[in-house]
N, C-alpha and C positions, 0 to 999 in steps of 0.2 A: 369289337367296341370304339367307338368314335373318340377321338382325341378331345371334343367338347363334352364329353358325358359329365366328367367331373367338374368343371365350371358351371354348367348348365345346373348341376345338382346344387352346388353350392348357392347360386344364384337364386335358385327357388326357396332353398331354405332362409336366405338372408330376406326375401321378399316376405316370406311366411312369417318371420319375425317381427318384421316392420309391420305389417298388417296387424299381427296378435297384439303388438305394444300400441297399435291405434285404438285397438278395441278396449285395450285396460287403461291406458291413460293418454286419451287422446291429446290433450292439452300440451303436456310434456313433451310427448313425441312431434307434435307439429312445432313446438318452440325450438327444440332442439335441431329437428331437421331443416327449419329455416335457418338457424345460427351456423351450422355445417354448410349449407347451401350457399348462403351469402359470403361466407369466408373463403371456400373453394373458388365461387365465381370472382372474388376479388384478386385472388391470387392470379387465377388465369388470365384475367383482364391485364393485370400489370405486368405480367412475364410476358405477354403476347403484343402489349403496346408500348411500353416504357423502355428507354434505353438500358442495356445490360447494368448492373448494379446500381439501379434506383429503385429497387423496390422498398417500398413504404410499409413497414409492419403496423404501424399505428392505425393507418388505413384501413387495413384488413382486420385488425381488432374492432375499429369503429362500425365496419360493414357487419361482422359478427354481433356486435351488441345491438345494431340496428334488427338483425333477423331474430335476435333472443330476444328483445323487449318490444319489438313494434311487429313485424312481419309475421312471425310465428304465432303470439297469441292473438293479437287482434284482427290481423288480416287472413292468417292461415286458418284460425280457430273461429271466433267470434262471426267474422263476416261471411265465410262460406257455410257456417251452420245457418246464418240468418237467410242467406241465397237459397240453400236446400229447404229451409223450411217455407220460402215464400214460393217456390217452384211445386211444393207439394200440395200448397193450400190452392195454388191455381189450377192444378189437375182436379183438387177436390172441388173446386167451384165449377168446373167443367162437368164433372160428373152429376154435380147438385143439377145444372142445367139441362143435361139430359135425361134424369130423373123426372122433370117436369114436363116433359114433350110427350104428346100424345102416342100411344103405343110402347112406350117404354117398359122395361122388364120391372116386376115388382122388386126384385133385388137390387135394382138401382138406389132407392130410398135409403135402403140399408147401407150401401156402398157409401152413399153419400155422408151419413151420419158417422159411418165407421171411419172415414178417411178424415172427416173435421176433427174427430175425437183423437185419432193416431197422431196429427200434426198439430195440435193445439190451435187450429184455425177458429176464426170468427164465423159464426152461423149465418 
């Protein structure tokens, strides 16, 4: 048995839990992830660039609040959901153009309407 077996299993379990949380409560998960990520990033930045003894806890709290109030809900959730939908609609538009070309399969029209329906795209 490898020395890394236990850490790998723990990492997989953690990743699975995170993905499960994303499915159940995406906004909360993204918001908390951003808050923690911004806070940890600020701690690392301060400890690696500032002189010893000059750690600024308020700065870390502000960065965490930025992640909690802006980056997580607006950028991480709303903006990326918008981009995912826009990309899906571009794919649906491409499928629609293929379905209008001579020699296309009869299922292409069904694929187009189903793609538009799934992603709420404008026809």
